[in-house]
C-alpha positions in Angstrom: -15.7 0.8 -4.0 -19.0 0.9 -3.5 -20.6 1.1 0.2 -22.5 -2.2 -0.1 -19.6 -4.0 -1.2 -17.0 -2.7 2.0 -20.4 -3.4 4.4 -19.0 -7.8 3.6 -16.8 -7.7 5.4 -15.5 -11.1 7.6 -15.9 -10.7 11.3 -13.0 -9.9 13.1 -11.0 -9.8 10.2 -8.4 -6.3 10.1 -9.7 -3.9 7.3 -6.0 -3.0 6.8 -5.5 -7.0 5.5 -9.0 -6.8 3.5 -7.5 -4.3 1.9 -4.0 -5.6 1.1 -5.8 -8.3 0.4 -7.1 -6.4 -2.3 -4.0 -5.2 -3.7 -2.3 -8.7 -3.9 -5.0 -10.0 -5.5 -5.0 -7.6 -8.0 -1.6 -7.7 -8.4 -1.3 -11.8 -8.6 -4.6 -10.9 -11.7 -2.0 -8.8 -13.4 1.3 -12.0 -12.8 -1.6 -13.9 -14.4 -2.0 -12.4 -17.6 1.6 -11.5 -18.0 2.5 -15.2 -18.1 -0.8 -15.6 -20.6 0.7 -13.3 -22.7 4.3 -14.6 -22.4 3.1 -17.8 -23.7 1.5 -16.6 -26.7 4.7 -14.4 -27.5 6.9 -17.7 -27.5 4.7 -20.2 -29.5 4.8 -17.4 -32.2 8.4 -16.1 -32.0 9.7 -18.5 -34.8 7.5 -15.7 -37.5 9.1 -12.6 -35.4 12.6 -13.7 -35.5 13.0 -13.5 -40.0 15.1 -10.3 -39.2 18.0 -8.9 -37.1 16.2 -5.6 -35.8 12.7 -8.3 -35.8 14.4 -10.2 -33.7 15.8 -7.7 -31.1 12.6 -5.9 -30.4 10.7 -9.4 -30.1 13.8 -10.4 -27.6 13.0 -6.4 -26.2 9.6 -7.5 -25.3 10.1 -10.5 -23.3 12.5 -8.9 -21.5 9.6 -6.2 -20.6 8.2 -8.6 -19.7 10.1 -10.4 -17.3 10.5 -7.0 -15.7 7.2 -5.9 -15.1 6.3 -9.7 -13.5 9.7 -9.1 -11.3 8.4 -5.8 -10.6 4.8 -6.9 -9.8 6.6 -9.9 -7.6 8.4 -7.3 -5.8 5.2 -5.2 -5.0 3.5 -8.3 -3.4 6.2 -9.2 -1.6 5.8 -5.4 -0.1 2.4 -5.9 0.7 2.9 -9.0 2.6 5.5 -7.3 4.7 4.0 -4.2 4.9 2.1 -4.6 8.5 2.2 -7.1 11.3 -0.5 -7.2 14.1 1.5 -5.1 16.5 1.3 -2.4 13.7 -2.5 -3.1 13.0 -4.0 -3.0 16.8 -1.2 0.7 17.3 -3.1 1.6 14.2 -6.8 0.6 16.0 -6.0 1.6 19.1 -5.5 5.6 17.9 -8.7 5.0 15.7 -10.8 4.1 18.4 -9.4 6.9 21.3 -10.0 9.3 18.7 -13.0 8.3 18.4 -13.2 7.6 14.4 -14.2 3.6 14.7 -16.8 3.4 17.1 -15.2 0.3 19.2 -11.7 -1.2 19.5 -11.8 -4.1 17.1 -11.5 -5.4 14.5 -15.4 -5.7 13.9 -17.1 -2.1 11.8 -20.1 -2.6 11.5 -20.7 1.1 9.6 -18.2 0.4 7.6 -18.7 3.2 4.4 -16.6 4.7 1.8 -15.5 7.7 4.3 -13.6 4.6 6.3 -12.7 2.8 3.6 -10.8 5.8 2.4 -8.7 6.3 5.3 -7.4 2.5 5.8 -6.3 3.2 2.0 -4.6 5.7 2.7 -2.8 4.4 6.0 -2.1 1.1 3.8 -0.5 3.1 0.4 1.9 5.9 2.8 2.8 2.2 4.7 3.4 0.6 1.0 5.6 3.6 -0.2 7.3 3.9 2.8 8.7 0.1 3.2 9.2 0.6 -0.7 11.5 3.8 0.6 13.1 1.2 3.0 14.0 -1.6 0.8 15.5 0.6 -2.2 19.6 1.2 -1.9 18.2 5.3 -2.0 19.2 6.9 1.6 17.8 9.6 3.1 20.6 12.2 3.8 21.6 11.7 0.1 18.3 11.1 -1.7 18.5 13.8 -4.8 22.7 12.8 -4.8 21.6 9.5 -5.2 18.6 10.2 -7.9 21.1 12.8 -9.6 24.0 9.9 -9.9 20.9 7.9 -10.8 19.7 10.1 -13.5 23.2 10.3 -15.0 24.2 6.8 -15.9 20.7 6.4 -17.9 22.2 9.7 -19.6 25.4 7.6 -20.5 23.7 4.2 -21.3 20.6 5.4 -23.5 22.6 5.0 -26.5 24.2 1.7 -26.4 20.7 -0.3 -25.2 17.5 -0.9 -26.1 15.9 -1.7 -22.7 13.4 0.5 -21.3 15.4 2.6 -18.8 12.5 5.2 -17.2 12.9 4.7 -13.9 10.1 5.8 -11.1 11.6 6.8 -7.7 10.4 6.1 -4.6 9.5 9.3 -2.3 11.4 10.2 0.7 9.2 8.9 4.0 8.8 12.4 5.6 7.8 13.4 2.6 5.2 10.6 2.0 3.7 11.1 5.8 3.3 15.2 5.1 1.1 14.2 1.9 -1.0 11.5 4.4 -1.2 14.2 7.1 -2.8 16.7 4.6 -4.9 14.6 2.8 -6.2 13.4 5.7 -6.5 16.3 7.7 -7.8 19.0 4.5 -11.5 18.8 5.1 -11.8 21.5 1.8 -9.8 19.0 -0.1 -11.4 15.8 1.2 -14.8 17.4 0.9 -14.1 17.8 -2.9 -14.0 14.0 -3.8 -15.5 12.6 -1.1 -19.6 13.8 -0.4 -19.1 12.1 3.2 -15.5 12.6 4.3 -15.4 14.2 7.8 -11.5 15.2 9.0 -8.9 12.7 11.3 -8.2 14.7 14.2 -4.6 15.6 13.4 -3.1 14.5 16.7 -4.1 10.9 15.6 -3.2 10.9 12.3 0.2 12.2 13.3 0.9 9.2 15.4 -0.6 6.5 12.7 2.2 8.7 10.7 5.0 7.3 13.3 3.4 3.9 13.9 3.7 3.3 9.9 6.8 4.5 9.7 7.7 2.2 12.5 9.3 5.5 14.7 6.8 4.9 17.5 4.7 2.3 19.5 1.8 2.5 21.6 2.5 2.7 25.6 2.3 -1.1 26.7 0.0 0.3 29.6 -2.2 1.6 27.1 -2.0 -1.5 24.8 -3.1 -3.4 27.6 -5.7 -1.3 28.6 -6.9 -1.6 24.8 -6.8 -5.4 24.8 -8.7 -5.4 27.9 -11.3 -3.2 26.6 -11.8 -5.6 23.0 -12.1 -8.8 25.4 -15.3 -6.6 27.1 -16.2 -5.7 23.5 -16.7 -9.3 22.3 -18.2 -10.6 25.6 -20.8 -7.8 25.0 -21.4 -9.0 20.8 -21.7 -12.3 22.6 -24.0 -12.0 25.0 -26.0 -9.2 23.5 -28.9 -11.5 22.8 -29.3 -12.7 26.4 
């Protein structure tokens, strides 16, 4: 995303919500496209049912449309559920006190591709963690669960024409390890982003705990943050006087 696009933020709306809005819009566009494909195929299905194999192929295609559509709906729901107000506030608190942000509010006047990338990595990591939590996989028996699924796939493969490709959710601690590495490794990130500055590792580890649901900012710290936020809003409101 270009800087000129990133600079156009509604005042007071968290950047995390903007990124999620972008993901949801993309998902909605894909769902619309699939529904159009379904409609076109349903209108032509009489022509594709000339042979028994043609009927099977068409049935598989229709089932695949529904399968992908349901996956997209589940993805959209996961993005909706990924963050609440407290989690966003705690993340903003960590970034502000790590001096990544210049104010304790959601107003980021000097947003750039580097900061947008930080928020994108946070959203992606949180999505992957919640995606795992919504699955029936267990952290302790992860490898066992995966091996059982793969065994079942092999057993039923010769009896079905349905696509049996699976991609498995990553373990939460693996997601966090990659998240910390991406945002704290200066050499790696400089290859991809010219304006990258590594984020303090303590802040990233704290954010990792927050998006894992393992910690919240202490109540006194959050109260201080709200007090600072109110002061900032007053300064911004009366800056012209």
